[in-house]
C-alpha positions, 0 to 999 in steps of 0.5 A: 318737448322740454328740449328747447327749455320753453316749458321749464319753469325757473324756480324763484330764488329768495332774492326774487321773492324779496324784490317782489315784496319790496316792490309791492311795499313800495307801490303801497307806500306810493299809493298812501303818499298820493292819497295823503298829499291829494295827488289823486284828487282832480285838478281845480277847474279854471272856472272855479278859480276864476269864480273865487277870484270874482267873489273875493274882488266883489266882497273885498271892494264892498268890505274895504269901502265900508271899512274906509268909509266907517273910519272916515266917519269916526274920525271926521264925524260926518254922520254916515255920509263917508260910509255910504260913499265908501260903500259905493266906491267899493262896489264900483271898484269891485265891479270894475275888477270883475269887468277887467277879469272878464275881458282877460286883463287881470288887475295888478298886471303890469302889461296894461 
């Protein structure tokens, strides 16, 4: 039964044990590094990224227009008219950017 050598087990040498131990420690270190860097986290959804972009354009237009309008009011003393105009223009600009995103054209893209 043992003539062909298939039933015999080869004893592990100290070198094999060291290699197995090294592989196990390497695997554990790779798992810790993947957890630390976030490689195990699921990738961001494109719709989540687009939602963040839409929100930033809307709020950026609103706050940017308000800031510019307020600055013009302070410098020119127009009594709030420039603030209202700046808000309206900021909202229009924000919505315009959102429309461009939803149609597939990204603001700042040179191919337009």
